[in-house]
N, CA, C and O atoms as a MOPAC input file, in Angstrom:
PM7 MOZYME 1SCF
protein

 N     38.18800 1   136.82100 1   159.06800 1
 C     37.82900 1   138.11000 1   159.63200 1
 C     38.02500 1   139.18100 1   158.55600 1
 O     39.08000 1   139.24800 1   157.92500 1
 N     37.02900 1   139.99700 1   158.35600 1
 C     37.12500 1   141.08400 1   157.39000 1
 C     37.44700 1   142.38500 1   158.09800 1
 O     37.49100 1   142.45100 1   159.32700 1
 N     37.67000 1   143.41600 1   157.30000 1
 C     38.02100 1   144.69700 1   157.91800 1
 C     36.85800 1   145.32300 1   158.66600 1
 O     37.06200 1   146.22100 1   159.48400 1
 N     35.63800 1   144.86300 1   158.39900 1
 C     34.50800 1   145.41700 1   159.13900 1
 C     34.38800 1   144.79300 1   160.52000 1
 O     33.71400 1   145.35000 1   161.38600 1
 N     35.02300 1   143.65600 1   160.74500 1
 C     34.96200 1   143.00800 1   162.05000 1
 C     36.07200 1   143.48100 1   162.98200 1
 O     36.02900 1   143.21400 1   164.18300 1
 N     37.06300 1   144.17900 1   162.43800 1
 C     38.17800 1   144.66900 1   163.25900 1
 C     37.76100 1   146.00000 1   163.87600 1
 O     37.16000 1   146.83200 1   163.19600 1
 N     38.07200 1   146.21500 1   165.15400 1
 C     37.74700 1   147.51100 1   165.76600 1
 C     38.49200 1   148.65500 1   165.06600 1
 O     39.57900 1   148.46600 1   164.52000 1
 N     37.89200 1   149.82200 1   165.09600 1
 C     38.46400 1   150.98100 1   164.40700 1
 C     39.84100 1   151.33500 1   164.94500 1
 O     40.74600 1   151.65600 1   164.17500 1
 N     40.00500 1   151.27800 1   166.26600 1
 C     41.29300 1   151.63500 1   166.85000 1
 C     42.38500 1   150.68400 1   166.37500 1
 O     43.53200 1   151.09700 1   166.21000 1
 N     42.04600 1   149.42400 1   166.15500 1
 C     43.03400 1   148.45800 1   165.68800 1
 C     43.37700 1   148.70900 1   164.22000 1
 O     44.52700 1   148.53800 1   163.81600 1
 N     42.40000 1   149.10800 1   163.42800 1
 C     42.67400 1   149.46000 1   162.03800 1
 C     43.66400 1   150.61300 1   161.95200 1
 O     44.62900 1   150.55300 1   161.18900 1
 N     43.42500 1   151.66600 1   162.73600 1
 C     44.32500 1   152.81600 1   162.70800 1
 C     45.70400 1   152.46300 1   163.25500 1
 O     46.71200 1   152.99500 1   162.78900 1
 N     45.75400 1   151.57500 1   164.23500 1
 C     47.05000 1   151.14500 1   164.76400 1
 C     47.83900 1   150.37700 1   163.70300 1
 O     49.04500 1   150.58300 1   163.55900 1
 N     47.17500 1   149.50300 1   162.96900 1
 C     47.85800 1   148.75500 1   161.91600 1
 C     48.32900 1   149.66200 1   160.78900 1
 O     49.41800 1   149.46800 1   160.24800 1
 N     47.52000 1   150.64500 1   160.43300 1
 C     47.92400 1   151.60000 1   159.39700 1
 C     49.12400 1   152.40700 1   159.86800 1
 O     50.05800 1   152.62900 1   159.09800 1
 N     49.11300 1   152.84800 1   161.11900 1
 C     50.24700 1   153.60400 1   161.65700 1
 C     51.50200 1   152.74300 1   161.69800 1
 O     52.59400 1   153.23400 1   161.41500 1
 N     51.36400 1   151.48300 1   162.04200 1
 C     52.50700 1   150.57400 1   162.06900 1
 C     53.08800 1   150.38200 1   160.66800 1
 O     54.30700 1   150.33800 1   160.50000 1
 N     52.22200 1   150.26700 1   159.67000 1
 C     52.70300 1   150.12800 1   158.29700 1
 C     53.40700 1   151.39500 1   157.82700 1
 O     54.43100 1   151.31500 1   157.14700 1
 N     52.87600 1   152.55600 1   158.17700 1
 C     53.52800 1   153.81100 1   157.79700 1
 C     54.88500 1   153.96100 1   158.47400 1
 O     55.84100 1   154.42600 1   157.85300 1
 N     54.97500 1   153.56800 1   159.74600 1
 C     56.26500 1   153.63000 1   160.44000 1
 C     57.26500 1   152.66000 1   159.82500 1
 O     58.44200 1   152.99500 1   159.69600 1
 N     56.82300 1   151.47000 1   159.44500 1
 C     57.71200 1   150.50700 1   158.79700 1
 C     58.20300 1   151.05500 1   157.46100 1
 O     59.37100 1   150.87900 1   157.11400 1
 N     57.33200 1   151.71200 1   156.71200 1
 C     57.73700 1   152.31500 1   155.44600 1
 C     58.76500 1   153.42600 1   155.67400 1
 O     59.74100 1   153.53300 1   154.93200 1
 N     58.54700 1   154.24700 1   156.69400 1
 C     59.48500 1   155.32900 1   157.00100 1
 C     60.85700 1   154.77500 1   157.39900 1
 O     61.88300 1   155.31300 1   156.98300 1
 N     60.88100 1   153.72300 1   158.18700 1
 C     62.15200 1   153.10900 1   158.58600 1
 C     62.84700 1   152.50100 1   157.36300 1
 O     64.06600 1   152.61000 1   157.22400 1
 N     62.08300 1   151.87100 1   156.48800 1
 C     62.65400 1   151.30500 1   155.27000 1
 C     63.29000 1   152.39600 1   154.40800 1
 O     64.41400 1   152.23900 1   153.93100 1
 N     62.57000 1   153.49800 1   154.20900 1
 C     63.11500 1   154.60400 1   153.41100 1
 C     64.34200 1   155.19700 1   154.08900 1
 O     65.29500 1   155.57800 1   153.41000 1
 N     64.33400 1   155.28300 1   155.41300 1
 C     65.47700 1   155.82900 1   156.15500 1
 C     66.73600 1   154.99900 1   155.91200 1
 O     67.82300 1   155.55700 1   155.76500 1
 N     66.60100 1   153.68500 1   155.87000 1
 C     67.76800 1   152.82700 1   155.66100 1
 C     68.17800 1   152.74000 1   154.18900 1
 O     69.36400 1   152.60500 1   153.88800 1
 N     67.22500 1   152.81500 1   153.28500 1
 C     67.51400 1   152.61100 1   151.87000 1
 C     67.92300 1   153.90500 1   151.16200 1
 O     68.65500 1   153.85200 1   150.17300 1
 N     67.46900 1   155.06000 1   151.64500 1
 C     67.69900 1   156.31100 1   150.93700 1
 C     69.17100 1   156.61200 1   150.65700 1
 O     69.48000 1   157.03000 1   149.54100 1
 N     70.10700 1   156.42200 1   151.61200 1
 C     71.52000 1   156.69200 1   151.28800 1
 C     72.04300 1   155.80100 1   150.15400 1
 O     72.86000 1   156.24700 1   149.34900 1
 N     71.58600 1   154.56100 1   150.08500 1
 C     72.01200 1   153.67400 1   149.00700 1
 C     71.44200 1   154.12600 1   147.67100 1
 O     72.11900 1   154.05900 1   146.64600 1
 N     70.20400 1   154.58300 1   147.68700 1
 C     69.56200 1   155.04300 1   146.46300 1
 C     70.22400 1   156.32700 1   145.96600 1
 O     70.37900 1   156.52300 1   144.76100 1
 N     70.60800 1   157.18900 1   146.88600 1
 C     71.20100 1   158.46600 1   146.52200 1
 C     72.57300 1   158.30800 1   145.87000 1
 O     72.94800 1   159.10800 1   145.01300 1
 N     73.32300 1   157.28100 1   146.27100 1
 C     74.67400 1   157.09100 1   145.75100 1
 C     74.70400 1   156.54900 1   144.32700 1
 O     75.69100 1   156.73500 1   143.61400 1
 N     73.63600 1   155.88200 1   143.90900 1
 C     73.62800 1   155.23500 1   142.59900 1
 C     73.60300 1   156.26000 1   141.47200 1
 O     73.04800 1   157.35000 1   141.61300 1
 N     74.20800 1   155.89200 1   140.36500 1
 C     74.15000 1   156.71500 1   139.15800 1
 C     73.06900 1   156.11400 1   138.26300 1
 O     73.33600 1   155.24100 1   137.43600 1
 N     71.85000 1   156.60100 1   138.44800 1
 C     70.69000 1   155.99200 1   137.81100 1
 C     70.67200 1   156.20500 1   136.30100 1
 O     70.22700 1   155.33600 1   135.55100 1
 N     71.15700 1   157.36100 1   135.86100 1
 C     71.09700 1   157.63100 1   134.42100 1
 C     71.96300 1   156.64800 1   133.64200 1
 O     71.52500 1   156.10200 1   132.62900 1
 N     73.18100 1   156.42200 1   134.10700 1
 C     74.04900 1   155.48600 1   133.38700 1
 C     73.60000 1   154.05300 1   133.58600 1
 O     73.83800 1   153.19900 1   132.73200 1
 N     72.95000 1   153.78500 1   134.71200 1
 C     72.55600 1   152.41100 1   135.01200 1
 C     71.32600 1   151.96800 1   134.22700 1
 O     71.25100 1   150.81300 1   133.80800 1
 N     70.36400 1   152.86100 1   134.02000 1
 C     69.10500 1   152.45700 1   133.39100 1
 C     68.84300 1   153.15600 1   132.06300 1
 O     68.49900 1   152.49600 1   131.08300 1
 N     68.99900 1   154.47200 1   132.00900 1
 C     68.62200 1   155.19100 1   130.78500 1
 C     69.61400 1   154.94800 1   129.66200 1
 O     69.20700 1   154.72900 1   128.52100 1
 N     70.89200 1   154.98100 1   129.95500 1
 C     71.90100 1   154.80200 1   128.91600 1
 C     72.11600 1   153.34600 1   128.55300 1
 O     72.63600 1   153.05700 1   127.47500 1
 N     71.73200 1   152.42200 1   129.42000 1
 C     71.89900 1   150.99600 1   129.16800 1
 C     70.67800 1   150.49500 1   128.39800 1
 O     69.57300 1   150.44500 1   128.93900 1
 N     70.88300 1   150.12600 1   127.13400 1
 C     69.75000 1   149.73200 1   126.27900 1
 C     69.09000 1   148.44200 1   126.75700 1
 O     67.87200 1   148.29900 1   126.64900 1
 N     69.87000 1   147.50600 1   127.28000 1
 C     69.29500 1   146.25400 1   127.76400 1
 C     68.39900 1   146.49400 1   128.97100 1
 O     67.28500 1   145.97300 1   129.03900 1
 N     68.88700 1   147.28300 1   129.92000 1
 C     68.08300 1   147.57500 1   131.11100 1
 C     66.82400 1   148.34400 1   130.74100 1
 O     65.75600 1   148.09500 1   131.29900 1
 N     66.94400 1   149.27200 1   129.80700 1
 C     65.78100 1   150.05100 1   129.38700 1
 C     64.73600 1   149.15400 1   128.73100 1
 O     63.54000 1   149.31000 1   128.97900 1
 N     65.18100 1   148.21500 1   127.89400 1
 C     64.21400 1   147.32300 1   127.24400 1
 C     63.56000 1   146.38800 1   128.25200 1
 O     62.38200 1   146.06400 1   128.10500 1
 N     64.28800 1   145.94700 1   129.26500 1
 C     63.69500 1   145.09100 1   130.30700 1
 C     62.64300 1   145.87500 1   131.09300 1
 O     61.58300 1   145.33800 1   131.41500 1
 N     62.92900 1   147.12800 1   131.40100 1
 C     61.95500 1   147.95800 1   132.11800 1
 C     60.69600 1   148.14800 1   131.27700 1
 O     59.58400 1   148.08100 1   131.80100 1
 N     60.86400 1   148.38300 1   129.97900 1
 C     59.71300 1   148.54600 1   129.09500 1
 C     58.88300 1   147.26800 1   129.04800 1
 O     57.65400 1   147.32600 1   129.07100 1
 N     59.54400 1   146.11700 1   128.98100 1
 C     58.81900 1   144.84100 1   128.96400 1
 C     58.05800 1   144.63200 1   130.26900 1
 O     56.91000 1   144.18800 1   130.24200 1
 N     58.66900 1   144.94300 1   131.41000 1
 C     57.98200 1   144.81300 1   132.69200 1
 C     56.76000 1   145.72400 1   132.76000 1
 O     55.71800 1   145.32700 1   133.28100 1
 N     56.88100 1   146.93600 1   132.24000 1
 C     55.74200 1   147.85800 1   132.23600 1
 C     54.62200 1   147.31500 1   131.34100 1
 O     53.44800 1   147.38100 1   131.70400 1
 N     54.98700 1   146.78200 1   130.17900 1
 C     53.96600 1   146.20900 1   129.29200 1
 C     53.28300 1   144.99800 1   129.91900 1
 O     52.07000 1   144.83700 1   129.78400 1
 N     54.04500 1   144.14400 1   130.60100 1
 C     53.45300 1   142.99400 1   131.28900 1
 C     52.50100 1   143.45600 1   132.38100 1
 O     51.41300 1   142.90200 1   132.53500 1
 N     52.90900 1   144.47600 1   133.14400 1
 C     52.04500 1   144.99900 1   134.19800 1
 C     50.73900 1   145.54000 1   133.61700 1
 O     49.66300 1   145.27100 1   134.14900 1
 N     50.83400 1   146.30300 1   132.52300 1
 C     49.63400 1   146.85200 1   131.89800 1
 C     48.73600 1   145.72600 1   131.37800 1
 O     47.51400 1   145.80300 1   131.50200 1
 N     49.33000 1   144.68900 1   130.80100 1
 C     48.55800 1   143.56100 1   130.28800 1
 C     47.81800 1   142.83400 1   131.41700 1
 O     46.62900 1   142.54000 1   131.29800 1
 N     48.52500 1   142.54900 1   132.50100 1
 C     47.90000 1   141.84100 1   133.63200 1
 C     46.81800 1   142.70400 1   134.26900 1
 O     45.75400 1   142.20000 1   134.62900 1
 N     47.08200 1   144.00000 1   134.41200 1
 C     46.07600 1   144.90200 1   134.97300 1
 C     44.85300 1   144.95500 1   134.05700 1
 O     43.71900 1   144.94600 1   134.53500 1
 N     45.07700 1   145.00900 1   132.76100 1
 C     43.97400 1   145.03400 1   131.81300 1
 C     43.14000 1   143.76300 1   131.86200 1
 O     41.91200 1   143.82200 1   131.79600 1
 N     43.79800 1   142.61500 1   131.97800 1
 C     43.04600 1   141.35800 1   132.11000 1
 C     42.20200 1   141.35600 1   133.38600 1
 O     41.04200 1   140.94400 1   133.37000 1
 N     42.78800 1   141.81300 1   134.47500 1
 C     42.03600 1   141.88700 1   135.73300 1
 C     40.84400 1   142.81600 1   135.61800 1
 O     39.75800 1   142.49300 1   136.09800 1
 N     41.03300 1   143.97300 1   134.98500 1
 C     39.93000 1   144.92100 1   134.80700 1
 C     38.85100 1   144.33700 1   133.90300 1
 O     37.65900 1   144.52900 1   134.14400 1
 N     39.27500 1   143.62300 1   132.86100 1
 C     38.30500 1   143.00700 1   131.94900 1
 C     37.44200 1   141.98700 1   132.68700 1
 O     36.21600 1   142.01300 1   132.57800 1
 N     38.07900 1   141.08800 1   133.43600 1
 C     37.31000 1   140.06000 1   134.13100 1
 C     36.48200 1   140.64200 1   135.27500 1
 O     35.39900 1   140.13500 1   135.56700 1
 N     36.97500 1   141.70000 1   135.92700 1
 C     36.15900 1   142.35100 1   136.95000 1
 C     34.92500 1   143.00300 1   136.34100 1
 O     33.85500 1   143.00900 1   136.94800 1
 N     35.07700 1   143.54500 1   135.15500 1
 C     33.95200 1   144.24300 1   134.53100 1
 C     32.92800 1   143.27700 1   133.95400 1
 O     31.72500 1   143.48400 1   134.11900 1
 N     33.38500 1   142.22000 1   133.27600 1
 C     32.45200 1   141.35300 1   132.56400 1
 C     32.08900 1   140.06600 1   133.30700 1
 O     31.07800 1   139.44000 1   132.99000 1
 N     32.88300 1   139.67100 1   134.26900 1
 C     32.59400 1   138.47400 1   135.06500 1
 C     32.77200 1   138.79800 1   136.54100 1
 O     33.73100 1   138.33300 1   137.15500 1
 N     31.87600 1   139.58200 1   137.12500 1
 C     32.03200 1   139.97900 1   138.52400 1
 C     31.83700 1   138.78300 1   139.46600 1
 O     31.22000 1   137.77800 1   139.11300 1
 N     32.37500 1   138.93100 1   140.65100 1
 C     32.23700 1   137.89300 1   141.66400 1
 C     30.80200 1   137.89600 1   142.18200 1
 O     30.26700 1   138.93800 1   142.56100 1
 N     30.19600 1   136.72800 1   142.19200 1
 C     28.82800 1   136.61800 1   142.67000 1
 C     28.83300 1   136.23200 1   144.14200 1
 O     29.56900 1   135.33700 1   144.55900 1
 N     28.01700 1   136.90500 1   144.90800 1
 C     27.92100 1   136.61800 1   146.33500 1
 C     26.80900 1   135.58900 1   146.52800 1
 O     25.66500 1   135.82100 1   146.13700 1
 N     27.14900 1   134.46300 1   147.12700 1
 C     26.15200 1   133.42900 1   147.38900 1
 C     25.54600 1   133.67300 1   148.76000 1
 O     26.26200 1   133.80100 1   149.75300 1
 N     24.20800 1   133.73600 1   148.80600 1
 C     23.53200 1   133.95300 1   150.09600 1
 C     22.49200 1   132.91800 1   150.31500 1
 O     21.81500 1   132.93100 1   151.34300 1

């Protein structure tokens, strides 16, 4: 089933449910996030900073590969 086969009211209900789940998640996680000392944990720690940089580079590489294959080898629709 694709999104065009789902009724509009059900699409909006699912989107609202996802937004409410995100709000509840932020409500529970925010006090924990606020208590952390992020500067000493990530910026001042050279190992953590280098791991974050590597993760960002991996993400950019994977995104670039996906964009390359989407641009030069698009999915063909068989009819």
